[in-house]
C-alpha positions in Angstrom: 84.6 67.0 16.7 81.1 66.0 17.7 79.8 62.5 18.3 77.9 62.5 15.0 81.0 63.7 13.1 83.2 61.0 14.7 80.7 58.3 13.8 80.2 59.5 10.2 84.0 59.8 9.7 84.6 56.3 11.0 81.9 54.9 8.8 83.2 56.6 5.7 86.7 55.6 6.4 85.5 51.9 6.4 83.4 52.7 3.3 80.2 51.4 4.9 76.7 52.7 4.1 74.1 53.8 6.6 71.8 51.0 5.2 74.5 48.4 6.1 74.8 49.8 9.6 71.0 49.8 9.9 70.8 46.1 8.9 73.4 45.1 11.5 72.1 47.1 14.4 68.3 47.0 13.7 68.3 50.8 14.0 66.4 52.7 11.3 68.4 54.7 8.7 66.4 57.8 9.8 67.7 57.5 13.4 71.3 56.8 12.2 71.2 59.9 9.9 69.9 62.0 12.8 72.8 60.9 15.0 75.4 61.8 12.3 73.8 65.3 12.0 73.6 65.7 15.8 69.8 66.1 15.5 69.1 64.2 18.8 65.7 65.8 19.2 64.5 63.4 16.5 65.4 60.4 18.6 63.4 58.8 21.4 65.9 60.2 24.0 67.2 58.8 27.3 68.5 55.2 27.3 67.3 54.7 23.7 69.6 57.4 22.2 72.5 56.1 24.3 71.8 52.6 23.1 71.8 53.7 19.5 75.2 55.5 19.9 76.7 52.4 21.5 75.5 50.1 18.8 76.6 52.4 16.0 80.1 52.9 17.6 80.6 49.2 18.0 79.9 48.7 14.3 82.5 51.2 13.1 85.3 50.3 15.5 84.9 53.1 18.1 84.7 52.8 21.8 81.0 52.8 22.8 81.4 54.0 26.4 83.7 56.8 25.4 81.3 58.1 22.8 78.4 58.0 25.2 80.4 59.9 27.8 81.2 62.6 25.2 77.5 62.6 24.2 76.4 63.3 27.8 79.0 66.0 28.1 78.0 67.7 24.8 74.2 67.2 25.3 73.5 67.4 29.1 69.8 68.0 28.3 69.6 64.4 26.8 70.4 62.7 30.1 67.5 60.7 31.6 68.6 59.5 35.0 65.2 58.3 36.0 65.2 55.5 33.5 68.8 54.3 34.0 68.7 54.5 37.8 65.2 53.2 38.4 66.2 49.5 38.7 68.9 50.4 41.3 66.5 52.5 43.3 63.9 49.7 43.3 66.4 47.1 44.3 67.2 49.1 47.4 63.7 49.7 48.6 63.9 46.9 51.0 63.3 43.1 51.2 61.1 41.7 48.5 57.7 40.0 49.2 59.2 36.6 48.4 62.0 37.1 51.0 59.5 38.0 53.7 57.3 35.0 52.9 60.2 32.6 53.0 61.3 34.1 56.3 57.8 33.7 57.8 57.7 30.0 56.7 61.1 29.4 58.2 59.9 30.7 61.6 56.8 28.6 61.5 58.7 25.4 60.6 61.2 26.1 63.4 58.3 26.6 65.9 56.7 23.3 64.8 60.0 21.4 65.2 60.4 22.7 68.7 56.9 21.8 69.7 57.4 18.3 68.3 60.7 17.8 70.1 60.0 19.4 73.5 56.2 18.7 74.0 55.2 15.5 72.1 52.2 15.2 74.5 50.7 18.3 72.9 50.2 16.3 69.7 48.8 13.2 71.4 51.9 11.1 70.6 52.1 9.6 74.1 48.5 8.4 73.8 49.3 6.7 70.5 52.5 5.1 71.9 50.9 3.7 75.1 48.9 0.9 73.6 51.8 -0.3 71.6 54.1 -0.4 74.7 51.6 -2.1 77.0 49.7 -4.5 74.7 52.1 -7.2 73.3 51.1 -8.9 70.1 51.1 -12.6 70.6 51.0 -15.2 67.8 47.6 -16.7 67.3 47.2 -20.3 66.4 44.9 -21.2 63.6 41.7 -22.6 64.9 40.7 -26.2 64.2 37.3 -27.2 62.8 36.4 -28.8 66.1 37.3 -25.6 68.1 35.4 -23.2 65.9 36.3 -19.6 65.2 37.3 -17.7 68.4 35.2 -14.7 69.3 38.1 -12.3 69.3 41.9 -12.4 69.0 44.5 -10.3 70.8 45.0 -8.4 67.5 41.3 -7.4 67.5 41.4 -6.4 71.2 44.4 -4.2 70.6 42.8 -2.4 67.6 40.3 -0.1 69.5 43.0 1.6 71.7 45.1 2.2 68.5 42.1 3.6 66.7 41.3 5.8 69.7 44.9 7.1 69.8 44.8 7.9 66.1 41.5 9.8 66.5 43.0 11.7 69.5 46.0 12.6 67.5 43.8 14.0 64.6 41.7 16.0 67.0 44.7 17.4 68.9 46.4 18.4 65.6 43.2 20.1 64.3 42.9 22.3 67.4 46.6 22.9 67.8 47.7 26.6 67.5 50.6 25.5 65.2 48.1 24.2 62.7 46.2 27.5 62.6 49.5 29.3 62.1 50.2 27.2 59.1 47.0 28.2 57.4 47.9 31.9 57.7 51.6 31.4 56.9 51.7 33.3 53.6 49.2 36.2 53.9 51.2 38.4 51.6 51.3 36.1 48.6 50.0 38.1 45.6 46.7 36.9 44.2 47.3 38.4 40.7 50.8 38.0 39.5 51.7 40.2 36.5 52.4 38.6 33.1 53.4 40.9 30.2 53.7 39.6 26.7 55.4 42.0 24.3 54.2 41.5 20.7 54.8 44.7 18.7 53.2 45.5 15.4 56.3 47.4 14.2 59.9 47.9 15.1 60.3 49.8 18.4 62.7 50.0 21.3 61.4 48.5 24.5 62.6 48.6 28.1 60.9 46.4 30.7 61.8 46.1 34.4 60.2 43.4 36.6 60.2 43.9 40.4 63.2 46.3 40.0 65.2 44.0 37.7 65.9 44.9 34.1 64.5 42.1 31.8 64.4 43.7 28.4 66.2 46.7 26.8 66.5 46.4 23.0 64.7 46.9 19.7 61.9 44.4 19.3 60.6 43.5 15.8 57.1 42.3 14.5 56.6 38.6 15.1 58.4 38.5 18.3 56.6 37.5 21.6 58.6 38.2 24.7 57.1 37.2 28.1 58.0 39.0 31.3 56.6 37.9 34.7 56.5 40.0 37.9 55.0 39.7 41.3 54.8 43.3 42.4 55.6 45.8 39.6 56.2 46.2 35.9 57.9 49.3 34.5 57.7 49.8 30.7 59.4 52.4 28.4 58.8 52.3 24.7 60.4 54.4 21.9 57.4 54.3 19.5 54.1 53.9 21.3 52.2 53.5 18.1 54.2 50.3 17.2 54.1 48.8 20.7 51.4 46.1 21.3 51.2 43.8 24.3 49.1 41.4 26.4 48.6 41.7 30.1 47.5 38.6 32.0 46.3 37.0 28.8 44.2 40.0 27.7 45.1 42.6 25.0 46.6 45.8 26.5 45.4 49.3 25.9 47.6 51.6 23.7 50.3 53.4 25.7 50.5 56.4 23.3 50.6 57.8 19.8 52.8 56.8 16.9 56.4 58.2 17.2 56.0 59.1 20.8 57.9 57.8 23.8 55.6 56.3 26.4 56.2 55.1 30.0 53.9 53.0 32.2 54.1 51.4 35.7 51.8 48.5 36.2 50.8 47.1 39.7 48.5 44.3 40.5 45.9 46.9 41.7 46.1 48.7 38.3 45.8 45.8 35.9 42.3 46.7 34.7 43.4 50.1 33.7 45.8 48.6 31.1 43.5 45.8 29.8 41.0 46.3 27.0 37.4 45.8 28.0 
């Protein structure tokens, strides 16, 4: 018995209509009817077809994974490994940009801490501490009217060395190699992060991966607005390109394909203008 026959038999046994299944799964009656008749060429294919079968099976009390396994065995040409395995491959490409930036910051902070602990004279700290150690602050009696105002107090005399020490500290820190390293600590930080807003004009299945992590894989309906952010890469697969609309970095996106067609797109920071409307 084929996958479509098993699903139809289970539905009829429960006396449930295709329209009722469509309302619960958000899958069109046209697609459900094609599944029951094993007309899989009328479906978007790949992960979308398998998602439809799983949803249908769950509604009629069948084991979703078992039916998908049978479907892949009966219809080997329907398998789409590239879509399912893309997130896993991307995740194994190596450390992400964020990980490298954090590691670089950690090394710089450790170097600054060692400089501070082992060589305080590099930062002018000894010069700042010397006046405080050698110039005691003595209490000053309030002058009487007959004595007049004194020309200078010990506090005033001690002020210039402290000010000079502070200036020395600022000059040394400005010319210190560690300060220059801090300026260039994060050279790889992306200047143009990717922000995708999915806002379809009609029902369509959408799959979005951000930096190798799956963020969205379901049917999206008109009126929804789903935001997905990425630093390096966005991968999009849509079941009906004519119903798919989106914004990229707060600008309307170009159409990805014609109505009723499956479309795929990979967006990088360098290719953003190719996907935005003029």
